[in-house]
KEDO-799025 format. One line per 5 residues: number of its first residue (from 1); their letters; for each residue x, y, z of N, C-alpha, C. Coordinates in steps of 0.1 Angstrom, whole numbers, plus 5000, padded with zeros to 4 digits. Example, Ala and Ser with C-alpha at 12.3 -4.5 7.8 and 13.67 -1.06 7.14 Angstrom:
1	as	5132:4943:5078:5123:4955:5078:5132:4967:5078; 5128:4978:5071:5137:4989:5071:5129:5000:5079 $
# end
This chain:
1	mftgi	4921:5018:4902:4925:5028:4906:4919:5030:4923; 4931:5036:4932:4929:5041:4946:4933:5056:4950; 4932:5058:4961:4933:5071:4964:4944:5070:4976; 4949:5060:4984:4959:5059:4988:4956:5068:5002; 4942:5065:5004:4936:5066:5021:4927:5054:5024 $
6	iksng	4937:5048:5037:4934:5035:5037:4921:5034:5047; 4915:5023:5041:4899:5017:5052:4903:5012:5060; 4911:4999:5059:4912:4992:5069:4924:4988:5073; 4927:4980:5087:4941:4971:5083:4935:4961:5082; 4944:4950:5075:4945:4933:5080:4949:4928:5083 $
11	kvrdi	4953:4917:5086:4961:4907:5092:4965:4894:5083; 4970:4893:5081:4977:4880:5068:4973:4870:5080; 4965:4859:5077:4961:4844:5089:4971:4832:5078; 4968:4833:5065:4976:4819:5061:4981:4826:5046; 4993:4818:5047:5004:4818:5034:5004:4805:5029 $
16	lpedk	5002:4804:5016:5001:4790:5007:5008:4793:4998; 5027:4787:4995:5030:4790:4981:5027:4778:4970; 5026:4780:4962:5024:4771:4953:5027:4773:4939; 5035:4765:4931:5041:4765:4917:5048:4781:4912; 5051:4786:4922:5061:4799:4923:5054:4811:4927 $
21	slyvw	5040:4808:4930:5030:4815:4933:5031:4821:4947; 5023:4832:4955:5018:4828:4966:5006:4831:4971; 4998:4825:4981:4981:4824:4977:4983:4830:4992; 4977:4843:4999:4971:4850:5010:4962:4849:5013; 4957:4847:5024:4945:4847:5032:4949:4860:5043 $
26	ivspg	4936:4871:5041:4939:4880:5048:4927:4886:5057; 4926:4885:5072:4914:4888:5080:4915:4904:5079; 4899:4906:5077:4897:4923:5076:4887:4923:5086; 4885:4930:5094:4876:4932:5106:4867:4942:5096; 4850:4935:5099:4841:4941:5096:4835:4937:5085 $
31	lirlg	4848:4926:5074:4846:4923:5065:4828:4914:5061; 4819:4917:5053:4810:4910:5051:4808:4910:5032; 4800:4899:5030:4801:4900:5015:4784:4904:5010; 4794:4907:4996:4782:4920:4990:4767:4907:4993; 4755:4916:4991:4746:4906:4990:4736:4907:5004 $
36	rkkpa	4745:4906:5013:4740:4899:5027:4732:4917:5035; 4718:4915:5043:4709:4924:5043:4719:4934:5053; 4724:4927:5063:4730:4931:5077:4742:4946:5070; 4739:4956:5076:4747:4967:5071:4763:4961:5074; 4773:4970:5070:4783:4963:5068:4797:4976:5067 $
41	kwkmk	4806:4973:5075:4819:4986:5071:4824:4980:5058; 4826:4968:5059:4837:4965:5045:4830:4953:5038; 4823:4960:5027:4816:4951:5018:4825:4942:5005; 4824:4936:5002:4832:4927:4992:4824:4918:4986; 4831:4908:4972:4829:4896:4966:4840:4895:4956 $
46	agdsi	4836:4883:4954:4851:4875:4946:4853:4883:4932; 4865:4889:4929:4866:4898:4919:4869:4911:4919; 4871:4913:4932:4868:4931:4933:4883:4931:4932; 4887:4948:4933:4899:4947:4932:4904:4954:4946; 4917:4949:4955:4914:4960:4968:4932:4960:4969 $
51	dvdgi	4932:4971:4971:4946:4975:4973:4952:4971:4989; 4963:4960:4990:4972:4954:4998:4987:4957:5004; 4986:4968:5010:5000:4971:5013:5005:4981:5000; 4994:4986:4989:5003:4993:4978:5003:4983:4968; 4997:4967:4970:4996:4961:4955:4981:4960:4953 $
56	cstvk	4980:4964:4943:4968:4959:4937:4964:4946:4935; 4954:4939:4946:4952:4923:4944:4936:4924:4934; 4934:4910:4936:4923:4906:4931:4919:4898:4944; 4903:4901:4948:4900:4889:4955:4897:4880:4948; 4903:4862:4952:4898:4848:4946:4887:4842:4956 $
61	risgn	4888:4844:4963:4878:4838:4978:4876:4852:4983; 4862:4847:4995:4859:4850:5008:4854:4841:5016; 4859:4838:5028:4854:4829:5038:4850:4837:5052; 4843:4836:5054:4842:4843:5068:4844:4859:5070; 4850:4861:5076:4857:4875:5081:4874:4878:5071 $
66	sfeve	4874:4867:5063:4885:4866:5052:4885:4865:5040; 4896:4872:5030:4894:4865:5023:4908:4864:5020; 4908:4859:5001:4920:4853:4995:4925:4859:4985; 4939:4863:4988:4943:4872:4970:4955:4862:4968; 4960:4863:4954:4973:4858:4947:4982:4866:4942 $
71	ympet	4998:4860:4942:5007:4866:4942:5017:4863:4928; 5017:4862:4916:5025:4859:4909:5041:4861:4912; 5051:4854:4905:5070:4857:4905:5069:4869:4906; 5063:4878:4894:5068:4892:4892:5063:4900:4903; 5050:4898:4905:5048:4909:4916:5059:4905:4934 $
76	lkktt	5061:4895:4934:5066:4891:4947:5082:4894:4945; 5088:4895:4932:5099:4899:4927:5103:4917:4930; 5088:4924:4929:5091:4937:4930:5080:4944:4941; 5077:4933:4947:5070:4942:4960:5076:4934:4978; 5068:4936:4984:5070:4932:5000:5064:4918:5002 $
81	aglfk	5053:4914:4990:5045:4903:4993:5049:4894:5000; 5067:4889:4992:5074:4878:4995:5079:4880:5012; 5077:4887:5017:5081:4889:5026:5071:4889:5037; 5054:4887:5035:5045:4886:5042:5045:4872:5051; 5041:4873:5065:5038:4861:5072:5034:4864:5080 $
86	kgtsv	5024:4850:5086:5016:4848:5095:5013:4858:5106; 5003:4869:5107:5005:4877:5117:5006:4894:5113; 5012:4895:5098:5022:4907:5092:5006:4912:5091; 5006:4928:5094:4994:4938:5096:4997:4943:5080; 4985:4945:5072:4988:4951:5059:4974:4964:5059 $
91	nleps	4981:4975:5053:4971:4981:5049:4962:4978:5036; 4947:4980:5039:4937:4981:5030:4930:4990:5025; 4926:4990:5006:4920:4998:5002:4909:4992:4994; 4895:4998:4994:4890:4992:4981:4892:5001:4972; 4886:4997:4956:4890:5003:4946:4879:5015:4947 $
96	lrana	4885:5027:4936:4877:5040:4939:4865:5038:4932; 4851:5047:4937:4843:5047:4927:4843:5058:4917; 4835:5057:4905:4837:5062:4899:4834:5082:4903; 4824:5078:4913:4815:5091:4918:4820:5095:4936; 4834:5085:4937:4837:5092:4948:4848:5099:4954 $
101	rldgh	4848:5107:4961:4858:5121:4962:4872:5118:4967; 4884:5125:4961:4895:5119:4958:4901:5128:4969; 4903:5121:4979:4910:5126:4990:4925:5127:4989; 4928:5118:4984:4943:5115:4986:4948:5118:4974; 4959:5108:4961:4959:5112:4949:4957:5098:4944 $
106	lvqgh	4960:5096:4929:4955:5088:4920:4966:5076:4924; 4964:5067:4926:4973:5057:4933:4966:5043:4923; 4977:5036:4915:4973:5025:4912:4973:5009:4916; 4979:5008:4924:4983:5001:4931:4997:4990:4923; 5004:4999:4915:5009:4992:4908:5023:4996:4912 $
111	vdttg	5030:4988:4922:5043:4989:4929:5054:4992:4919; 5059:5004:4922:5076:5007:4909:5087:4999:4917; 5088:5001:4928:5101:4992:4934:5100:4995:4950; 5108:4989:4958:5108:4989:4975:5118:4997:4979; 5114:4999:4991:5125:5010:4994:5128:5006:5010 $
116	dvqei	5139:5011:5015:5142:5009:5029:5138:5020:5038; 5137:5017:5048:5134:5028:5064:5148:5026:5067; 5154:5039:5061:5166:5048:5068:5171:5055:5086; 5158:5059:5084:5157:5068:5097:5142:5072:5103; 5140:5074:5115:5123:5076:5119:5128:5085:5129 $
121	rkigk	5124:5093:5126:5123:5107:5138:5111:5114:5142; 5111:5111:5157:5098:5120:5160:5102:5130:5164; 5088:5137:5161:5088:5153:5161:5069:5157:5173; 5073:5155:5185:5060:5157:5188:5055:5143:5185; 5040:5150:5183:5030:5134:5181:5032:5129:5164 $
126	svilk	5041:5135:5158:5046:5131:5141:5057:5126:5140; 5059:5119:5129:5071:5111:5123:5075:5116:5113; 5090:5115:5111:5091:5121:5097:5103:5106:5094; 5098:5105:5081:5102:5091:5075:5113:5090:5070; 5124:5087:5067:5139:5084:5057:5133:5071:5045 $
131	igfpk	5134:5075:5040:5130:5064:5030:5142:5061:5019; 5152:5049:5019:5161:5050:5008:5155:5044:4995; 5156:5046:4982:5151:5037:4972:5162:5039:4962; 5156:5032:4947:5171:5028:4938:5173:5045:4931; 5181:5047:4927:5184:5063:4923:5177:5067:4911 $
136	qyrkf	5170:5053:4900:5167:5057:4888:5148:5060:4890; 5144:5061:4904:5133:5065:4905:5131:5078:4911; 5144:5088:4911:5149:5099:4921:5139:5113:4908; 5139:5109:4894:5134:5119:4889:5117:5119:4887; 5115:5108:4895:5094:5106:4895:5089:5112:4910 $
141	iaekg	5106:5117:4917:5100:5123:4932:5103:5134:4935; 5091:5145:4934:5098:5160:4940:5089:5164:4950; 5100:5170:4961:5097:5180:4972:5081:5186:4973; 5071:5182:4976:5059:5188:4979:5051:5180:4965; 5054:5169:4964:5047:5158:4954:5043:5147:4962 $
146	svavn	5034:5139:4955:5027:5125:4961:5036:5115:4958; 5031:5108:4969:5040:5092:4969:5032:5084:4976; 5033:5067:4973:5027:5061:4977:5031:5054:4984; 5035:5052:5000:5045:5044:5010:5040:5029:5016; 5037:5024:5011:5028:5011:5012:5011:5012:5015 $
151	gvslt	5012:5020:5000:4995:5020:5000:4992:5033:4999; 4998:5042:5007:4994:5054:5023:4998:5062:5011; 4988:5077:5010:4990:5085:5001:4998:5094:5010; 5009:5098:5006:5019:5112:5008:5025:5120:5004; 5028:5132:5011:5035:5144:5006:5049:5141:5012 $
156	vvatg	5055:5142:4997:5075:5142:4997:5078:5154:5004; 5083:5154:5018:5089:5165:5026:5104:5169:5021; 5113:5158:5019:5126:5164:5011:5132:5152:5005; 5139:5156:4991:5145:5149:4983:5160:5149:4983; 5166:5134:4978:5178:5135:4978:5182:5124:4969 $
161	nkwft	5193:5123:4963:5193:5109:4948:5190:5097:4949; 5190:5091:4966:5184:5079:4968:5178:5078:4979; 5170:5088:4984:5163:5090:4994:5154:5100:4994; 5146:5098:5002:5136:5112:5005:5127:5109:5019; 5119:5119:5023:5112:5119:5037:5096:5126:5037 $
166	vslms	5095:5117:5043:5079:5120:5040:5076:5120:5061; 5063:5133:5059:5062:5132:5076:5046:5126:5074; 5047:5120:5088:5035:5114:5091:5027:5119:5106; 5015:5123:5101:5009:5126:5114:5004:5116:5121; 4998:5123:5135:4990:5110:5143:4981:5105:5139 $
171	ytlmr	4973:5108:5129:4960:5104:5124:4966:5092:5115; 4974:5096:5107:4979:5088:5094:4984:5074:5107; 4994:5075:5115:5001:5067:5124:4990:5060:5128; 4979:5064:5135:4970:5053:5140:4964:5045:5130; 4963:5050:5119:4950:5041:5111:4960:5032:5102 $
176	tnlqn	4974:5035:5103:4980:5023:5090:4993:5017:5096; 4998:5008:5091:5011:4998:5095:5019:5005:5095; 5022:5017:5092:5032:5025:5092:5041:5031:5104; 5032:5029:5116:5034:5033:5127:5041:5020:5133; 5042:5006:5129:5051:4995:5132:5064:4994:5121 $
181	lkkgd	5069:5004:5115:5079:5004:5108:5093:5006:5120; 5105:5001:5115:5115:4998:5123:5127:5000:5116; 5136:5006:5113:5147:5013:5108:5152:5003:5101; 5155:4998:5088:5158:4985:5079:5147:4980:5072; 5135:4985:5077:5125:4975:5072:5122:4980:5056 $
186	kvnie	5115:4967:5051:5110:4975:5035:5099:4975:5036; 5095:4988:5024:5081:4992:5021:5079:4991:5006; 5070:4993:5003:5063:4997:4986:5065:5009:4984; 5067:5012:4976:5069:5026:4970:5063:5025:4952; 5052:5037:4950:5047:5038:4939:5048:5055:4937 $
191	vdvls	5053:5055:4929:5053:5073:4927:5044:5076:4918; 5039:5091:4919:5032:5094:4915:5028:5093:4899; 5019:5085:4893:5016:5081:4881:5017:5094:4870; 5010:5107:4878:5013:5118:4869:5028:5124:4863; 5035:5123:4874:5049:5122:4870:5054:5111:4861 $
196	rylyt	5052:5103:4861:5057:5094:4851:5051:5096:4841; 5040:5099:4837:5033:5100:4824:5041:5113:4819; 5040:5123:4826:5048:5135:4823:5064:5134:4819; 5070:5126:4828:5082:5121:4822:5082:5117:4811; 5077:5108:4806:5075:5097:4795:5071:5110:4778 $
201	llk	5063:5119:4781:5060:5131:4774:5069:5135:4770; 5077:5139:4783:5086:5153:4775:5103:5146:4769; 5107:5133:4775:5117:5123:4768:5114:5122:4754 $
# end
């Protein structure tokens, strides 16, 4: 479980396709293996769960300031992982500890679908982002509700049948890869898990 509050930005170092899966090495600033005496900004060990651009991933190996994750065909089908290339900037968040404060909203890292950036509108230092998405997910997205875009916890501003908008303040832009988005780019979308369960119960 995650919160959608990004801890760090990483960069894709290497991509190794094998048996229809994708093995991705990601460089994370300040990464150090657990067990080292020296203090670190980013502690990690093999087997840890980490949110990579909204995708719940398992750390397979660590080497220096890089770690490896594996994406299976189903993940490649439903997320933007298949679009990763060397140098791609990714949002990173470690899994939520039981005693940690919840600043964003509950994010599972189970991407529901991908969306496409339809419009980017600047208002002062903030940005309004319009994202198109498949119509069947409209029932899970509500104005003033929560949504995760590339793993970032955001509040929905407005909705349509096949689109929604979010407002990005300067702090979010500076600390996430949402600052790099261009019209037409694909993003990972995870609807609020509470809305998904509520819909199932009411149905």
